[in-house]
Structures are given as structure tokens and as C-alpha cells.
C-alpha positions, -999 to +999 in steps of 0.1 A: +000+000+000+013+034-009+003+067+006+001+102-008+016+115+024+044+104+047+029+087+077+043+082+111+047+046+122+016+049+145-005+063+117+005+036+093-004+011+120-039+026+122-044+021+085-032-015+087-054-024+116-085-010+100-077-027+067-073-060+085-108-057+101-123-046+068-107-076+050-133-098+067-161-080+049-156-083+011-177-069-017-201-098-015-210-087+021-215-051+011-236-061-019-257-083+003-265-055+028-271-030+000-296-054-015-313-063+017-311-030+035-299-047+066-276-026+088-240-039+088-241-048+125-212-074+124-189-048+108-198-021+133-194-045+162-159-054+150-149-018+147-163-010+182-146-041+197-113-028+185-119+005+203-119+024+170-151+044+175-132+065+200-102+072+178-106+110+182-124+110+216-106+120+249-087+092+266-103+098+299-136+086+285-122+055+268-111+071+235-077+072+219-073+110+220-059+112+185-065+138+159-086+144+128-057+131+106-059+097+123-097+097+121-094+105+084-069+077+078-093+053+095-124+064+076-105+064+043-093+028+049-129+017+055-142+032+023-112+021+003-117-015+014-148-016-008-172-009+020-176+026+005-202+048+022-222+017+033-194+011+057-182+046+064-217+060+071-224+032+095-198+046+119-193+081+107-212+099+134-195+080+162-161+092+150-164+129+151-201+137+154-202+142+191-173+167+192-199+194+202-202+175+235-164+172+238-159+209+231-190+225+247-205+199+270-202+200+307-180+175+325-211+156+337-225+155+301-191+142+288-190+115+315-226+104+308-227+106+270-193+098+256-184+064+270-215+046+256-209+060+222-172+051+222-181+015+234-207+012+206-235+007+232-253+039+221-261+047+185-269+083+177-283+103+149-279+140+140-311+160+133-303+193+116-317+195+081-354+204+076-378+201+046-383+239+044-348+252+052-322+229+036-288+245+040-304+276+054-301+265+090-309+299+104-344+294+089-352+261+105-387+258+120-383+231+148-391+248+181-379+240+216-401+258+241-393+263+277-410+242+303-406+239+341-381+211+338-365+219+305-378+221+269-406+207+247-395+201+211-419+201+181-410+200+144-397+180+115-363+169+103-352+152+071-323+132+059-315+120+094-292+090+091-295+060+114-328+071+131-342+036+129-318+022+154-307+054+173-310+056+210-298+092+212-302+122+190-282+154+186-308+180+175-308+217+169-340+237+174-350+273+178-354+284+214-359+321+206-381+333+177-361+346+148-377+380+148-366+385+184-329+379+176-303+404+165-291+381+138-309+351+122-283+326+135-290+335+171-316+318+192-308+282+181-299+256+207-284+222+205-296+192+225-284+156+230-317+138+238-331+103+241-347+091+209-381+087+224-401+067+198-433+075+216-427+112+206-407+108+174-419+090+142-390+081+119-400+073+083-373+059+060-367+076+027-363+053-003-331+064-020-306+058-048-278+040-028-264+031+006-296+012+014-280-005+045-277+029+062-310+045+060-321+082+060-353+093+075-379+120+079-386+127+115-419+140+129-414+152+164-443+159+187-440+171+223-406+156+229-396+165+265-359+172+271-343+182+304-320+212+310-292+186+314-295+177+277-288+212+265-253+213+250-235+246+255-255+278+263-290+283+251-290+302+218-254+292+209-264+261+188-254+276+154-220+286+167-215+251+180-225+235+147-200+257+128-172+243+150-178+209+135-183+217+099-147+215+088-140+181+102-171+167+086-161+181+052-127+166+055-140+131+065-165+131+036-136+140+013-113+112+024-142+087+023-151+097-013-114+094-022-112+059-006-143+048-026-128+062-058-096+042-051-116+010-046-133+016-080-101+024-097-084-008-084-113-029-098-112-011-131-075-016-136-077-053-128-106-058-151-088-039-179-058-063-176-079-094-177-107-086-202-096-097-237-113-082-267-100-084-303-072-106-291-057-082-265-065-068-231-087-037-232-063-020-209-039-018-238-062+007-254-056+044-245-093+049-245-094+028-214-060+038-200-064+076-201-096+079-181-083+056-154-049+074-153-067+108-150-088+094-122-057+084-103-042+118-107-073+136-095-077+113-065-041+118-054-044+156-057-076+157-038-060+135-011-032+160-006-057+188+000-077+167+024-048+158+046-034+193+044-068+204+058-067+178+085-032+188+095-042+224+098-072+215+119-051+193+142-026+222+146-054+245+157-050+267+125-077+281+102-087+255+077-121+266+063-109+270+027-089+238+027-116+218+043-142+230+018-119+226-011-110+191-001-147+181+002-153+195-033-122+180-049-126+146-031-163+142-040-156+151-076-126+129-080-143+100-062-173+103-085-153+105-117-132+075-107-163+054-100-178+066-134-146+057-152-146+023-135-182+015-147-174+026-182-141+006-183-162-025-174-185-018-203-218-036-200-206-055-170-202-023-152-240-021-151-242-056-135-242-059-097-219-089-097-190-067-107-197-043-077-187-010-093-223+000-100-228+002-062-197+023-059-210+046-086-244+050-068-228+057-035-203+082-050-231+106-058-237+111-020-205+130-014-214+155-042-246+164-024-240+160+013-233+175+038-231+206+016-236+211-021-208+218-045-223+252-053-223+263-017-186+253-014-178+274-044-197+303-029-177+300+002-144+300-016-154+329-039-164+350-009-139+340+018-108+333-003-112+355-034-130+383-017-159+384-041-193+398-030-217+374-013-241+359-038-269+346-016 
């Protein structure tokens, strides 16, 4: 295995250890869970048993206390094994999703919430996006109204991953009406609440790919949460969310790159073995060039992603690099998967060659957690100094 970056001995060991676990779950396993829609419990249990869910969590709560770079290496290894987003998304939230509690939670909240997540005992979902607001988080409509003991939440969320099996939910809701706030982003609060199915209806959304890790529309009616479940100060939810955007973008980038590498490996092998007109199709430049271009794009995107991770771990500003890496990684991963399908010809459309699943999953990183267009808006405004366009 070669790497785009020089790794320390410890970092290389992380990649090897994850690859060893993933080797137990081949493409037939991932095709099966994709067809059935069954969650990859065995895979997740193996990752949890190895202590990997806490790779970036504080050691005092059972984590490894490592950085985003190590988390990125881990998640890329998962996707690159052929698990793709079916594997990566099954554990994604556990890896960095509860950083708001690490950074803004009280000591009591950290002691209560983090160990079960690290051990794999709790599964959580993240409820942010809403049907009528999309990326305009400041305009979300879910309300958390004050009660004698805490808050009562009512509203809807959409594209909430893992809600069918979640025990906990990280949710943002408006605690102060928008028209009573100085700015639209004020008055939003973040809660880490029990997923009370008596108060929350989770309806799965039929979708294009990654069937094993479902997305849901949530209907929340009179969900009672206590003051102890408020993360950070009331009204500071948007600020807390912003602190986790860069790591999420970087992880999506490396996962997309890993998936692209898996597709490229299969395409190159097929091109060596497939004989047409008396010679391997990989001898034709029409096959060679798209695959070679895909390799170059994947490696370039990888450099940007790990530069962004290194900046984050060093405590430096990395917004431009994180957004650029998500854009470049998603595009490179998608194009590599597309090139792989095309290199397989008609068999690229057949499930038995696996690359059609890669291709379907690759679209995810181009859309979520933020669109390509919004990333370009960010770079245009924040890096190039152009007027805000929206």
C-alpha cells in the first residue's frame, strides 16, 4: 500500500489495523447488505470491539485521544476496502459527530454521554436539516419551548441518518423566535436527547444508494428534554454547529477518495484481464487515459484533504482547505467510479462486478453534507474576496 503523504509509524499502523478488520467484509458482504437494506451490525461491532469508535475522543472517556488526521486515515481505509459509504456512514457519526459535547458539553455530560458512544453501546443520529430550510439552517422551524423542567420540542427533520436504530439524537432547534434575535443565526440551541419513539416518528426515505444505512424524515411531537440535555449555552447552537463543519467536510472528502480508489483498483484489474479483439482492453488508450486521469485527480484531492486535517489538528484556520478538499474529493471519487463503470462496459452495469454500487454511493458526497455550489460560494467570498451571492 502506498500513501500520498508520509505517515508516522503509528498512523501507518492505524491504516493497517482498520484494513485488517475490513478484509473480513468483502464486496459480497456489502452487496448483500445493500440489496437487503440490513444494517452492517457485524462490521460495526468489530470496529467497536477494536476501540476504533473512540479514535478521536478523549482518553479519559475511553477514547484514543488522536486527531482528525488519524480519524481521516481510519475512515478512508474503511471506504477504500470496498465498504464505501455503506461502511463509512455506519460509523461516521461516532467518530467525530459528538465533538460538540467534547468541546462545549459539561463534565457531567461528557462522562454520561461519551463512554456509551465510544463503546458502541449507544447509536446516535444527527437531526439538523429540515424540509423547508435545507442548508439555510438559520431558517429552521423546529421549536424548543421552555417548560418547568427543560424544553418541549416540536417540528420536522429530514435526511436524518440511522434514526431507525438510534438511542440518542443530537438535534438543533429554535429556542428564541427569529424575529426576536439580533441576527438570524442567534436563538438556536443544541440538545443531545433520548430518541423517544413515543414522541418521534421516523419514516425511512427510499433512495438511490447506501440502502443499508437509512435516511429518515422525523416527525417530532412534544418531545420532552431536560436542562441537562442542552449542549452549551441556550441560543449558541449555530456557533457550536459551525465548529464541527470543517472536520465533517474533511471526513467526507477522504471517504469519497477511498471509494474512488476502490473503484479504480477494480477497473485496472478488469482492464488487464478482459480480452477483446485478441488483446486486453487495458492496452487501449481509450481505457487507460480515463483511469490514469482518475488516479491523478484522487491523489491531488487527497493531498488537499490531509493538508486540511493537519491544519485542523494544529489549531489553525482550515475553512478554505476543508471546503476545497470536500469539493475535490467528492468530484474525484465520483469520476473514478464513473470511469470504472465505463471501463467495465456492459458488465459495469451488473451488480456482480460491484462497481455499480460504488457509482451510486459516489453521488452522495457530491450532495451532502453541503452542495458543490455552496462550497464554491464560500471559496469565492472568503478566499477570493468576491461579493456574497446569496
